[in-house]
C-alpha positions, 0 to 999 in steps of 0.5 A: 588290854585288860588290867593284869594286876596280881592279887597276893594270896594270904598264906597265914597258917590255918589254926588247928585244934591240938590233938588229945594224946593219951597220957604216956607218963602214967605208971599204971598203964602199960603198952597194951592198954595204950594201944587198946585205947588208941584202937578204940578211939580210931574205931569211935571216929570211924563209927562217927564218920560212917554215921555222918555219911549215912545221914548225909546220903539219906538227906536228913538235914545234916550239915555237909561241912560237919559230915565231910569233916567227920568223914575226913577225920575218920579217914586221917586217923585210920591212915595214921593208925595203919602207918603206926601198925606198919612201923610196929610190924617192921620193928618187930620183924627187925628184932626177930631178924637179930641174931641171938 
């Protein structure tokens, strides 16, 4: 019979670089400016992801891992922004339903 040893799996958490958030305590910024900056950041990541996908598809010597990382980062930030939009829309609709 074959040796049926169980090999343990290393479950150490992977190190993840912290995400840079805009400074929220600045008195000179209002909500609209923060929202506009966030949309610009998401758009920039989308453009980088698209550029990486085109470069990868064209076979122009792009590093596959970096290209896939850029594409996935763009996807995750877009999904996050979409969820934030949904929550803001729900909050707005809830406020509009309140009796005056």
